[in-house]
C-alpha positions as semicolon CSV with decimal commas, in nm:
position;residue;x (nm);y (nm);z (nm)
1;M;-3,313;1,604;-3,138
2;P;-3,150;1,952;-3,152
3;K;-2,790;1,974;-3,271
4;I;-2,537;1,959;-2,990
5;T;-2,271;2,229;-3,023
6;R;-1,982;2,359;-2,817
7;R;-2,203;2,655;-2,717
8;T;-2,476;2,413;-2,596
9;I;-2,225;2,229;-2,378
10;A;-2,077;2,550;-2,241
11;K;-2,423;2,674;-2,144
12;S;-2,507;2,342;-1,981
13;L;-2,184;2,337;-1,782
14;C;-2,241;2,691;-1,661
15;A;-2,601;2,615;-1,570
16;A;-2,499;2,308;-1,373
17;L;-2,228;2,497;-1,186
18;A;-2,464;2,784;-1,110
19;V;-2,738;2,569;-0,959
20;P;-2,786;2,666;-0,593
21;I;-2,807;2,327;-0,424
22;V;-3,026;2,437;-0,137
23;G;-3,352;2,342;0,018
24;R;-3,549;2,377;0,340
25;A;-3,501;2,127;0,616
26;S;-3,838;1,972;0,688
27;A;-3,961;1,824;1,011
28;Q;-3,842;1,465;1,051
29;G;-3,899;1,205;1,314
30;A;-3,612;1,073;1,522
31;G;-3,387;0,848;1,318
32;A;-3,546;0,947;0,987
33;Y;-3,340;1,008;0,675
34;P;-3,253;1,267;0,564
35;P;-3,194;1,399;0,918
36;A;-3,380;1,711;1,027
37;G;-3,187;2,037;1,017
38;Q;-2,865;1,888;0,881
39;T;-2,699;1,975;0,552
40;L;-2,591;1,677;0,342
41;K;-2,278;1,679;0,125
42;V;-2,225;1,532;-0,218
43;I;-1,852;1,466;-0,253
44;V;-1,722;1,500;-0,609
45;P;-1,365;1,360;-0,619
46;Y;-1,264;1,582;-0,913
47;P;-1,237;1,958;-0,974
48;A;-1,534;2,176;-1,060
49;G;-1,633;2,202;-1,426
50;G;-1,562;1,850;-1,547
51;A;-1,808;1,577;-1,637
52;T;-1,801;1,420;-1,290
53;D;-1,880;1,755;-1,131
54;V;-2,165;1,826;-1,372
55;V;-2,323;1,485;-1,311
56;G;-2,283;1,528;-0,935
57;R;-2,455;1,867;-0,939
58;I;-2,744;1,743;-1,149
59;V;-2,809;1,453;-0,910
60;A;-2,760;1,672;-0,601
61;D;-3,002;1,932;-0,731
62;R;-3,279;1,680;-0,789
63;L;-3,226;1,493;-0,460
64;S;-3,240;1,826;-0,277
65;A;-3,574;1,901;-0,441
66;L;-3,709;1,553;-0,370
67;W;-3,600;1,543;-0,006
68;N;-3,654;1,915;0,060
69;V;-3,319;1,941;0,240
70;P;-2,993;2,122;0,155
71;L;-2,735;1,923;-0,044
72;I;-2,399;2,094;-0,086
73;V;-2,163;1,979;-0,360
74;E;-1,803;1,971;-0,237
75;N;-1,518;1,915;-0,481
76;V;-1,243;1,715;-0,309
77;A;-0,999;1,662;-0,595
78;G;-0,659;1,498;-0,615
79;A;-0,475;1,171;-0,673
80;A;-0,714;1,049;-0,943
81;S;-1,016;1,066;-0,709
82;N;-0,840;0,898;-0,414
83;I;-0,855;1,200;-0,183
84;G;-1,229;1,254;-0,223
85;T;-1,305;0,884;-0,194
86;D;-1,092;0,862;0,121
87;R;-1,292;1,152;0,268
88;V;-1,611;0,949;0,239
89;A;-1,447;0,619;0,339
90;K;-1,337;0,775;0,670
91;G;-1,637;1,001;0,717
92;P;-1,963;0,951;0,906
93;A;-2,155;0,630;0,832
94;D;-2,492;0,802;0,838
95;G;-2,556;0,903;0,477
96;T;-2,464;1,267;0,532
97;Q;-2,175;1,229;0,284
98;I;-2,269;1,088;-0,057
99;L;-1,990;1,003;-0,300
100;I;-2,001;1,041;-0,676
101;V;-1,845;0,711;-0,777
102;T;-1,630;0,698;-1,092
103;P;-1,442;0,422;-1,277
104;Q;-1,138;0,487;-1,058
105;I;-1,312;0,291;-0,779
106;A;-1,242;-0,012;-0,998
107;I;-0,899;0,098;-1,124
108;N;-0,687;0,270;-0,860
109;Q;-0,630;-0,032;-0,639
110;F;-0,432;-0,185;-0,927
111;L;-0,241;0,135;-1,011
112;Y;-0,122;0,239;-0,666
113;A;0,109;0,036;-0,445
114;K;-0,101;0,139;-0,144
115;L;-0,426;0,325;-0,086
116;A;-0,541;0,492;0,236
117;F;-0,873;0,308;0,206
118;D;-1,003;-0,023;0,073
119;P;-1,229;0,049;-0,227
120;E;-1,393;-0,294;-0,200
121;K;-1,470;-0,276;0,172
122;D;-1,499;0,092;0,262
123;I;-1,739;0,218;-0,007
124;V;-2,085;0,078;-0,087
125;P;-2,192;0,136;-0,450
126;I;-2,563;0,217;-0,435
127;A;-2,677;0,306;-0,787
128;Q;-2,529;0,381;-1,125
129;V;-2,665;0,701;-1,279
130;A;-2,492;0,773;-1,612
131;R;-2,243;0,663;-1,874
132;L;-2,020;0,877;-2,091
133;P;-1,854;0,737;-2,403
134;N;-1,504;0,829;-2,509
135;I;-1,449;0,924;-2,873
136;L;-1,153;0,798;-3,073
137;V;-1,016;1,102;-3,256
138;V;-0,712;1,163;-3,478
139;K;-0,532;1,484;-3,563
140;K;-0,668;1,666;-3,866
141;A;-0,378;1,574;-4,095
142;L;-0,431;1,203;-4,027
143;G;-0,805;1,240;-4,065
144;E;-0,760;1,315;-4,433
145;S;-0,651;0,956;-4,498
146;I;-0,770;0,771;-4,186
147;K;-1,149;0,793;-4,174
148;T;-1,251;0,465;-4,005
149;V;-1,136;0,245;-3,719
150;K;-1,023;-0,014;-3,973
151;D;-0,814;0,250;-4,152
152;L;-0,641;0,329;-3,822
153;I;-0,572;-0,037;-3,744
154;D;-0,432;-0,098;-4,092
155;Y;-0,208;0,209;-4,070
156;A;-0,085;0,124;-3,720
157;K;0,001;-0,233;-3,821
158;A;0,189;-0,110;-4,128
159;N;0,377;0,146;-3,916
160;P;0,443;-0,014;-3,573
161;G;0,551;0,235;-3,309
162;K;0,510;0,535;-3,541
163;L;0,180;0,662;-3,400
164;N;0,152;0,819;-3,055
165;Y;-0,158;0,878;-2,849
166;A;-0,232;1,137;-2,581
167;S;-0,404;1,075;-2,249
168;S;-0,509;1,273;-1,944
169;G;-0,277;1,062;-1,727
170;A;-0,182;0,705;-1,650
171;G;-0,476;0,493;-1,537
172;S;-0,756;0,716;-1,664
173;T;-1,023;0,559;-1,883
174;I;-0,879;0,772;-2,164
175;H;-0,541;0,600;-2,122
176;L;-0,679;0,252;-2,061
177;S;-0,913;0,276;-2,361
178;A;-0,607;0,316;-2,584
179;E;-0,423;0,031;-2,414
180;M;-0,726;-0,194;-2,449
181;F;-0,745;-0,097;-2,816
182;K;-0,379;-0,182;-2,869
183;R;-0,420;-0,520;-2,702
184;R;-0,737;-0,612;-2,891
185;T;-0,598;-0,506;-3,230
186;G;-0,235;-0,612;-3,197
187;T;-0,110;-0,261;-3,273
188;D;0,185;-0,070;-3,127
189;M;0,144;0,297;-3,036
190;V;0,340;0,520;-2,798
191;H;0,171;0,672;-2,491
192;V;0,215;1,045;-2,424
193;A;0,069;1,130;-2,081
194;Y;-0,051;1,480;-1,990
195;R;-0,174;1,633;-1,667
196;G;-0,538;1,644;-1,763
197;S;-0,742;1,628;-2,080
198;A;-0,723;1,997;-2,179
199;P;-0,347;2,014;-2,253
200;A;-0,368;1,680;-2,434
201;V;-0,648;1,810;-2,658
202;N;-0,452;2,129;-2,724
203;D;-0,156;1,931;-2,852
204;L;-0,381;1,702;-3,055
205;V;-0,544;2,001;-3,228
206;A;-0,198;2,150;-3,287
207;G;-0,087;1,824;-3,447
208;H;0,183;1,742;-3,190
209;V;0,023;1,404;-3,109
210;D;-0,156;1,170;-3,345
211;L;-0,470;1,047;-3,169
212;M;-0,663;1,026;-2,844
213;F;-0,954;0,853;-2,675
214;D;-1,112;1,155;-2,506
215;N;-1,444;1,177;-2,326
216;A;-1,726;1,305;-2,541
217;T;-1,800;1,610;-2,324
218;S;-1,443;1,733;-2,360
219;I;-1,378;1,666;-2,729
220;I;-1,718;1,718;-2,895
221;G;-1,649;2,085;-2,968
222;Q;-1,340;1,994;-3,172
223;V;-1,528;1,714;-3,346
224;R;-1,811;1,948;-3,447
225;S;-1,570;2,217;-3,567
226;G;-1,363;1,972;-3,769
227;T;-1,031;2,043;-3,596
228;V;-0,996;1,668;-3,529
229;G;-1,125;1,361;-3,710
230;A;-1,365;1,136;-3,519
231;L;-1,354;0,762;-3,594
232;G;-1,587;0,603;-3,337
233;I;-1,710;0,579;-2,980
234;T;-1,591;0,341;-2,709
235;S;-1,932;0,228;-2,583
236;A;-2,046;-0,115;-2,699
237;T;-2,355;0,017;-2,879
238;R;-2,435;0,327;-3,083
239;S;-2,535;0,631;-2,880
240;A;-2,847;0,831;-2,966
241;L;-2,649;1,138;-2,860
242;L;-2,377;1,068;-3,119
243;P;-2,570;0,895;-3,397
244;D;-2,310;0,965;-3,666
245;L;-2,031;0,780;-3,485
246;P;-2,013;0,398;-3,498
247;P;-1,904;0,197;-3,195
248;I;-1,544;0,077;-3,214
249;A;-1,696;-0,261;-3,123
250;D;-1,834;-0,282;-3,478
251;T;-1,474;-0,330;-3,590
252;V;-1,318;-0,465;-3,267
253;P;-1,577;-0,707;-3,119
254;G;-1,627;-0,676;-2,744
255;F;-1,460;-0,336;-2,712
256;D;-1,637;-0,135;-2,441
257;T;-1,461;0,120;-2,223
258;A;-1,717;0,394;-2,162
259;A;-1,678;0,605;-1,849
260;W;-1,958;0,590;-1,592
261;F;-2,084;0,758;-1,276
262;G;-2,267;0,632;-0,972
263;I;-2,363;0,702;-0,612
264;G;-2,200;0,548;-0,306
265;V;-2,165;0,589;0,071
266;R;-1,932;0,471;0,342
267;S;-1,969;0,107;0,444
268;E;-2,146;0,048;0,778
269;T;-2,412;0,299;0,674
270;P;-2,744;0,152;0,798
271;E;-2,942;-0,043;0,541
272;P;-3,257;0,175;0,571
273;I;-3,048;0,479;0,472
274;I;-2,888;0,296;0,180
275;D;-3,233;0,181;0,067
276;K;-3,370;0,536;0,086
277;I;-3,082;0,680;-0,117
278;E;-3,110;0,401;-0,376
279;Q;-3,484;0,446;-0,424
280;S;-3,453;0,825;-0,438
281;V;-3,169;0,823;-0,691
282;L;-3,355;0,581;-0,918
283;K;-3,663;0,804;-0,894
284;V;-3,490;1,129;-0,990
285;M;-3,304;0,955;-1,275
286;Q;-3,641;0,900;-1,443
287;E;-3,710;1,274;-1,456
288;A;-3,714;1,426;-1,804
289;V;-3,516;1,728;-1,682
290;V;-3,233;1,503;-1,560
291;K;-3,213;1,316;-1,890
292;E;-3,216;1,645;-2,080
293;R;-2,941;1,803;-1,872
294;L;-2,724;1,492;-1,907
295;A;-2,784;1,479;-2,282
296;N;-2,667;1,838;-2,312
297;V;-2,320;1,724;-2,201
298;I;-2,324;1,406;-2,418
299;T;-2,396;1,179;-2,121
300;D;-2,652;0,898;-2,124
301;A;-2,876;0,842;-1,822
302;A;-2,809;0,481;-1,719
303;P;-2,976;0,416;-1,382
304;S;-2,930;0,078;-1,219
305;D;-3,005;-0,052;-0,871
306;R;-2,761;-0,151;-0,599
307;R;-2,733;-0,516;-0,698
308;T;-2,678;-0,441;-1,066
309;F;-2,433;-0,158;-0,998
310;G;-2,237;-0,370;-0,751
311;A;-2,202;-0,645;-1,013
312;W;-2,098;-0,385;-1,270
313;V;-1,816;-0,258;-1,045
314;V;-1,696;-0,615;-0,986
315;G;-1,686;-0,669;-1,362
316;E;-1,495;-0,344;-1,414
317;R;-1,237;-0,447;-1,154
318;K;-1,184;-0,773;-1,337
319;K;-1,149;-0,601;-1,676
320;W;-0,914;-0,324;-1,570
321;G;-0,723;-0,524;-1,310
322;D;-0,628;-0,786;-1,568
323;L;-0,514;-0,521;-1,816
324;I;-0,317;-0,315;-1,564
325;R;-0,139;-0,619;-1,422
326;E;-0,060;-0,754;-1,768
327;L;0,090;-0,425;-1,886
328;K;0,245;-0,338;-1,546
329;I;0,090;0,011;-1,550
330;T;0,151;0,224;-1,241
331;A;0,033;0,570;-1,132
332;Q;0,271;0,847;-1,226
């Protein structure tokens, strides 16, 4: 497989953002899906340019080609995906708004005192499409002596409370990965929350914070250039896209906090429409071009059907809900 570099990722991000998600509306019978002459929207609940946006545009592009109808990607960012998810939860129940589902659908109900929608009742998860591991990285100065996950655990236990870790904000998988690590290893580290991953990475590279669990798409450039030291990935098994990095689970059994992406719609959407979307998403996820474009941003294609994805989300709610309640974490 060709070497993945920061330039490769930049080109892939630009290509994904530049894709014109358009198509021609074809003749449809009454009640058919997609509806004739109507533009469908793919709601991405995060800003343009991030991993969620890139995945959403890849899926939208291929569904548009398969269905031969226009699919417009709309970024509805804010409140850790709550605003975009609420848009779909209160939108039309006809499949004309498709949500890119993220881990926050299984997290935010435990972080926020009140949500404007019910994530368990108002959104139907239809299919998982991809998973993105986080990478455990340390600042360069620490990387000279801490080269493995075991080294980090040993150092943290010998120096309780001395290490700090950066995150992109309370309740993100980046933050919760670190908290899960602390709980599983019995270590004590101080949380330093930032407004987004970019400023956190900047301070990590500058040496102002000690370590971070950042998503692979965001941090891989620094890993490749050697400005941070990479210790392992958060997915339960080794990734073919990051073959040189061992899973943290090799040292901390059962550790698995990879980010993931899926497709969902508003509840009350008719079953035939849900079935059509599910079958179509699973079909395009088998395309070589989709797997290649995801690989270019260090994301594994991980398609699963409605039943499997629904069970996955339930399991994620159990995992994160227990942790958030135990640690009394709240949205900031």
